[in-house]
N, C-alpha and C positions, 0 to 999 in steps of 0.2 A: 560489431554486431552478428548475432549469432546466424550459421548457416544451416538452411534444410538439410535434414538428415535420413536420406531416404530407406535408411534399415533397422530405424525405430519406429518398435511397435506404438500407434495412439490409441490400438483397444479404451485402454483405463480412463485416459486425457480423455477422449470423446465420450465416454462415460460419465466422467464427471461434468464435461460443460450439458451435459442434458438434464444429469441430475441437478442444474443450478435454476434450468428454466424448469423442473418440476416441483422444484417445493418453492418457487416465486410465489404460492399463495402461504406457504408458512412466512415468509418474510413480512406479510401483512398482518398477522395476529398471534404466530406461536414463537416470535423470537429464541425462548428460551428450549426448543425441544431440540435446535440447528444443533447445537453441538453432539450430543446424541441420536440423531437420527440422517440429517444429511453428510455426515463425516463421518468414514466408517473408523472405529472404534477397538477392532483387533488389532494392532499392528501392524498392519499390513502396509508394504509401501505404495501397492494399487498399479506396479508397474507388471509388465509380465515378467514371469522369472527368464535367465539368461541373455534378457536384452542389452545394449549397449546402454553405455550409464548415458544421460542427458547431457546433451550440447552447451549447457545454459544452467547459471545459478540466480534464484529472486533472491537479492541483498536488499531488503526490508530497512527502513531507515528512520528509526522513531525521532521525526525533529526536537528540539529544543533539549532541558534536562539538568540537573546540580542546579546551579544558580542563577541560569537562565530560562526562566518559565514559561517563555512566550503569552499569549494574549491570556484572557484570563473571562469569567465572566461575571455578571455583575453579583452572583451567589458565593464568586471566591471560587471557579470551578478551573484551573487550569490545566493549560494546551497541553503541556509536558506531558499529564498523568492522561489523558484522554490518548492523546498519541501513541503513546507505551501499549498500552492498553489495543487499543485496536491493531497493533504493529506483533502483539504475545500471539491476538489471537488469528492475525492471518497469517503467523508463521506455522501456529500448530494443522490449521486446517490446509495448507503445503507439504508440509513434512509427510502429513497422514496418506495424500494425497501421490504421495514419492517425490516431491517436486523438493530439488536442492535449495539450500536456505542460507542467508547467513544476516543477520541482523546487526547492526552498528552497533547498537546500546541494547541491553537487557534491564538496566537500574537506570536508577534517577540521579545522570551524571551527565557530565561536559565529555570530551573525549582530548583534552588537551593535556600534555604531559606534566607534568604536578614534577618532575624536574627540571624542566625549562622555566626560561624567564618569560613565564606567562601574563605578567601584571599589563595590563592594558591590552593583552592579546587573548583572550581565553574564547573569543567565540571566533574569530579566526582560525586559530588553532584547531581549535573543534572542530572548525567544516573543512579544513587541508586534510584531518584524519580519516572524516566521513569518507572522502575523493580519495583517500589514498586504500580504505576498505575497496570500494567500487573497483578502482582500478588494479589492484591484486585480485579481485577477484575472475577466474576465469568465466571466459560467457554469460557476464553480469546482465541482467537487466535490474534496473535501478527503481526502487519504487520510495517515495520521501513521504509521508504521513502527516499531516497537519491541519490546522485550523485556521479559522480566520475570523475576521472580525471587521467592524468598520462604524464610524461614528455615528450611523441612522439604523432605525435596531430592524427596520422593517427586512434590509435584506439576508438571503438565506438559501442554503443548497447547495451542494456539493460543487468541485469545479475543481479541472484538470488544465496545469499548463506540462509543458513537453520541451524537452529538449530540442534544439537547433539540427544538431550534428550528427543524428543517428534516425533514417528512415524510419524504422520500427517505435521511434518516441512516440511521432504523430499517432500513427496506428493504434500503440496500445492505449493513449491518453481518451481515444475515440471510445474507443471499447468500453474502458472503464468507466465517461462519458454516458453510453448508449445503454450502460447493464443498469446503470444507475435507476436510469429513468426507467429503465423495462422493470426493474426487480422494487426498487423503494421509495421511485420520487417521481412520480408521473409526471406532475404535475414542474417539472425543472428544467426550464429554457435555457438551460446556460452553454456556451459553447467552450471548446479547449481552446485553449491559447498558448504561444508559442512563448518561450520564455525568454526575456530580454537578460542583459549582464546584470541587473539585479539580482538574480534569483542564482548566487554562484554558484551550486553544484549542477544544476540544469547548464548555464553556461562554461562547465569547462570539463564534463563528462562528455565523452564520447563513446556508447555503451548505449544500448536502448534505455531513454531516462525518464521519467517523469514524477512530478510532486501534485499529491492531490491535497487539496484544501478540501476536508469533511464538510465544517459545517461552519455554521457563523457562531460562537461564544457573545459576538454582542444583541443577539437575537433570542431572546428569553426564551420563546418556545422549544426551540433546538437547542437551544446550551441546555433543557429541561430534560431532551431526549435526549444527550450527550451525556449525561450524569447520570445514564442507566444501562448495566450491564448488555440488557436486552438488544437497546440500538446499537451501540458497541457490535455485539455481535452479528447484528444485520449488517452495518457496515463491513464489517471483514470479509464476512459473507459474499457479499457484493463486488467486493475487489478481487476476491477468492477466484468468483463465476469466472470475473472479467480476463484474468490472470491464464486461467484455464483454456477460455475459448481463444487468446494469442497465441497460445504453444498450440493448438492444436492446427491453426490456421496456419503458424509460420515451420512447423512442419509435417503438416499433411505430405 
């Protein structure tokens, strides 16, 4: 858990939080302009020069990869692909705003050691590698991006799970859920959930950690949205707004 840093100036962070609200209308219909309008493109850090480094790093975890495609839509859209694309977009937004980031994967692979005896253990080795990345990152805020699925097609909407081992996890999860409802899914009535031992990473990490089920690939309408770059960008922007709001709240 990172502590408040009273010497750190949050003028830029607060500005980005306000920016999130200002671009709520864009999320409603002009998502293609988010990358050029909502986020500075001059290469600036978004931070005041000469200030102390931020006391945390956002670890962005694109779930699945490689041999493990995750769930998929009826049309064949694989979860691993959508996860990575949204993770990359979020990473770009945060880094442009001056927020330190680490991505657990940047390509279509699982993170097991190819020199180890991985037969029958690829998934567990992959999860252990992701856990190790987070544990080695000083001041980590862990955000794992996934897609959902259910046998009944009617279910849709983003939902956040949080680690029970750090008090900030629940607060961050609530901010993501609230920003999703405010900016992108006004009819989303889902509640955040505390992770059980079945979610390996959230059960074992002791930093602020959440897992975001960004949508249901089993819902044909939501899957069609998730196929588009515009909607993925909208989701990434909502997550960006939530992270910036959380940073502002816990470092004021």
